[in-house]
C-alpha positions as a Markdown table, in Angstrom:
| # | Residue | x | y | z |
|---|---|---|---|---|
| 1 | Met | -23.1 | 133.4 | -143.0 |
| 2 | Thr | -26.9 | 133.0 | -142.9 |
| 3 | Cys | -27.2 | 133.6 | -146.6 |
| 4 | Leu | -24.5 | 131.0 | -147.4 |
| 5 | Ser | -26.1 | 128.5 | -145.0 |
| 6 | Ser | -29.6 | 128.9 | -146.5 |
| 7 | Ala | -28.2 | 128.6 | -150.0 |
| 8 | Cys | -26.7 | 125.3 | -149.0 |
| 9 | Val | -29.7 | 123.9 | -147.2 |
| 10 | Glu | -32.0 | 123.6 | -150.2 |
| 11 | Pro | -29.5 | 121.7 | -152.5 |
| 12 | Leu | -28.6 | 119.4 | -149.6 |
| 13 | Val | -32.3 | 118.6 | -148.9 |
| 14 | Ile | -32.8 | 117.9 | -152.6 |
| 15 | Val | -29.8 | 115.6 | -152.7 |
| 16 | Leu | -30.9 | 113.8 | -149.6 |
| 17 | Ile | -34.4 | 113.3 | -151.1 |
| 18 | Leu | -32.8 | 111.9 | -154.3 |
| 19 | Ile | -30.6 | 109.5 | -152.3 |
| 20 | Ala | -33.6 | 108.3 | -150.3 |
| 21 | Asn | -35.7 | 107.9 | -153.6 |
| 22 | Ala | -32.9 | 105.8 | -155.1 |
| 23 | Thr | -32.6 | 103.7 | -152.1 |
| 24 | Val | -36.3 | 102.9 | -152.1 |
| 25 | Gly | -36.1 | 102.1 | -155.7 |
| 26 | Val | -33.3 | 99.6 | -155.3 |
| 27 | Val | -35.0 | 97.9 | -152.3 |
| 28 | Thr | -38.3 | 97.7 | -154.2 |
| 29 | Glu | -36.5 | 96.2 | -157.2 |
| 30 | Arg | -34.7 | 93.6 | -155.1 |
| 31 | Asn | -37.9 | 92.6 | -153.4 |
| 32 | Ala | -39.7 | 92.2 | -156.7 |
| 33 | Glu | -36.9 | 90.0 | -158.1 |
| 34 | Gln | -37.1 | 87.8 | -154.9 |
| 35 | Ala | -40.8 | 87.5 | -155.4 |
| 36 | Ile | -40.5 | 86.4 | -158.9 |
| 37 | Glu | -37.9 | 83.8 | -157.9 |
| 38 | Glu | -40.2 | 82.4 | -155.2 |
| 39 | Leu | -43.1 | 82.2 | -157.7 |
| 40 | Lys | -40.9 | 80.1 | -160.0 |
| 41 | Ala | -41.1 | 77.4 | -157.3 |
| 42 | Tyr | -44.8 | 76.9 | -158.2 |
| 43 | Glu | -44.0 | 76.1 | -161.9 |
| 44 | Ala | -44.1 | 72.5 | -162.9 |
| 45 | Ala | -41.0 | 71.2 | -164.4 |
| 46 | Ser | -42.6 | 68.9 | -167.0 |
| 47 | Ala | -45.9 | 67.8 | -168.3 |
| 48 | Thr | -47.5 | 64.7 | -170.0 |
| 49 | Val | -48.7 | 65.9 | -173.3 |
| 50 | Leu | -50.7 | 64.1 | -176.1 |
| 51 | Arg | -48.8 | 64.9 | -179.4 |
| 52 | Glu | -48.8 | 63.0 | -182.5 |
| 53 | Gly | -51.2 | 60.5 | -181.0 |
| 54 | Arg | -49.1 | 59.5 | -178.1 |
| 55 | Leu | -48.3 | 60.7 | -174.6 |
| 56 | Gln | -44.9 | 62.4 | -174.3 |
| 57 | Gln | -43.0 | 64.1 | -171.3 |
| 58 | Val | -42.1 | 67.6 | -172.3 |
| 59 | Pro | -40.8 | 70.6 | -170.3 |
| 60 | Ala | -43.7 | 72.7 | -169.1 |
| 61 | Ala | -42.1 | 75.8 | -170.7 |
| 62 | Asp | -42.7 | 74.2 | -174.1 |
| 63 | Leu | -46.5 | 73.9 | -173.8 |
| 64 | Val | -48.5 | 76.0 | -176.1 |
| 65 | Pro | -52.2 | 76.9 | -176.1 |
| 66 | Gly | -54.1 | 73.9 | -177.6 |
| 67 | Asp | -51.8 | 71.2 | -176.3 |
| 68 | Ile | -53.7 | 68.4 | -174.6 |
| 69 | Val | -52.2 | 67.6 | -171.2 |
| 70 | Glu | -52.9 | 64.5 | -169.0 |
| 71 | Leu | -52.9 | 64.9 | -165.3 |
| 72 | Thr | -53.1 | 62.3 | -162.5 |
| 73 | Val | -52.9 | 62.3 | -158.7 |
| 74 | Gly | -49.9 | 64.3 | -157.4 |
| 75 | Asp | -49.2 | 66.2 | -160.6 |
| 76 | Gln | -48.6 | 69.9 | -160.5 |
| 77 | Val | -50.7 | 71.7 | -163.0 |
| 78 | Pro | -48.1 | 73.1 | -165.6 |
| 79 | Ala | -50.2 | 75.8 | -167.1 |
| 80 | Asp | -53.7 | 77.2 | -167.0 |
| 81 | Leu | -55.9 | 74.4 | -168.4 |
| 82 | Arg | -59.5 | 73.7 | -169.3 |
| 83 | Ala | -60.7 | 70.2 | -168.4 |
| 84 | Ile | -62.1 | 68.4 | -171.4 |
| 85 | Gln | -62.2 | 64.7 | -170.4 |
| 86 | Leu | -62.3 | 63.0 | -167.0 |
| 87 | Leu | -60.4 | 59.7 | -166.9 |
| 88 | Ser | -61.8 | 58.9 | -163.4 |
| 89 | Asn | -65.0 | 59.3 | -161.6 |
| 90 | Ile | -63.9 | 62.5 | -159.8 |
| 91 | Leu | -61.3 | 65.1 | -160.2 |
| 92 | Arg | -60.2 | 67.2 | -157.2 |
| 93 | Val | -57.5 | 69.9 | -157.2 |
| 94 | Asp | -55.9 | 71.8 | -154.3 |
| 95 | Gln | -56.0 | 75.4 | -155.3 |
| 96 | Ser | -55.4 | 76.8 | -151.9 |
| 97 | Ile | -52.4 | 78.9 | -153.2 |
| 98 | Leu | -54.9 | 80.9 | -155.2 |
| 99 | Thr | -58.1 | 81.0 | -153.2 |
| 100 | Gly | -57.0 | 80.2 | -149.7 |
| 101 | Glu | -59.5 | 77.3 | -149.5 |
| 102 | Ser | -58.6 | 74.7 | -146.9 |
| 103 | His | -59.8 | 71.7 | -149.0 |
| 104 | Ser | -59.4 | 70.6 | -152.5 |
| 105 | Val | -62.2 | 71.3 | -154.9 |
| 106 | Asp | -64.1 | 69.3 | -157.5 |
| 107 | Lys | -63.4 | 70.0 | -161.2 |
| 108 | His | -65.7 | 69.1 | -164.0 |
| 109 | Thr | -65.8 | 69.4 | -167.8 |
| 110 | Ser | -69.0 | 71.3 | -167.9 |
| 111 | Ala | -68.9 | 74.9 | -169.2 |
| 112 | Val | -69.1 | 77.8 | -166.8 |
| 113 | Pro | -72.1 | 80.0 | -167.9 |
| 114 | Asn | -70.7 | 83.2 | -166.4 |
| 115 | Trp | -67.5 | 84.3 | -168.2 |
| 116 | Lys | -66.9 | 86.8 | -165.4 |
| 117 | Ala | -66.9 | 84.0 | -162.7 |
| 118 | Val | -64.5 | 84.3 | -159.8 |
| 119 | Tyr | -61.7 | 81.6 | -159.5 |
| 120 | Gln | -63.8 | 79.5 | -157.1 |
| 121 | Asp | -66.7 | 79.3 | -159.7 |
| 122 | Lys | -64.5 | 78.2 | -162.6 |
| 123 | Val | -65.1 | 74.4 | -162.1 |
| 124 | Asn | -63.6 | 73.5 | -165.5 |
| 125 | Ile | -60.4 | 75.4 | -165.2 |
| 126 | Leu | -57.2 | 74.0 | -163.6 |
| 127 | Phe | -54.8 | 76.8 | -162.6 |
| 128 | Ser | -51.1 | 76.7 | -163.0 |
| 129 | Gly | -49.2 | 75.8 | -159.8 |
| 130 | Thr | -52.1 | 73.9 | -158.2 |
| 131 | His | -52.0 | 70.2 | -157.5 |
| 132 | Val | -54.3 | 67.3 | -158.5 |
| 133 | Thr | -55.3 | 65.5 | -155.3 |
| 134 | Cys | -57.7 | 62.9 | -156.7 |
| 135 | Gly | -58.5 | 61.5 | -160.1 |
| 136 | Arg | -57.2 | 61.8 | -163.7 |
| 137 | Cys | -58.1 | 64.0 | -166.5 |
| 138 | Arg | -57.2 | 65.4 | -169.9 |
| 139 | Ala | -57.1 | 69.1 | -170.3 |
| 140 | Val | -56.3 | 71.7 | -173.0 |
| 141 | Val | -53.8 | 74.4 | -172.4 |
| 142 | Val | -55.6 | 77.8 | -172.4 |
| 143 | Gly | -52.9 | 80.1 | -171.2 |
């Protein structure tokens, strides 16, 4: 009887480990899918783009690198953009979803000298999902 029980214990333990592993995999996959769905809430639905010499409303999903986007107060940034022209005296963006900063930050068109700069130092980049809190600008899609 002891030989039979020890012969059954090892396969039983292996099966239990496989079941636990599969369960963890399913739960992890479900959590990842939920996180992706929650991130989609930060995507802008549409963007004002300068195409063929005139401003047009297009779905944000149709933006391509090189498109010129015009942003104004209250707009959600539809993609990663580099500011190329300020249409007001100041441009401020709330990027707290990325950096945790409690206040909006000034954005400029000047180049960032350090290409390895952290998000807070990229003063000419407007990040997707952030919101314009003050000012107007035109920016080029970079990603």
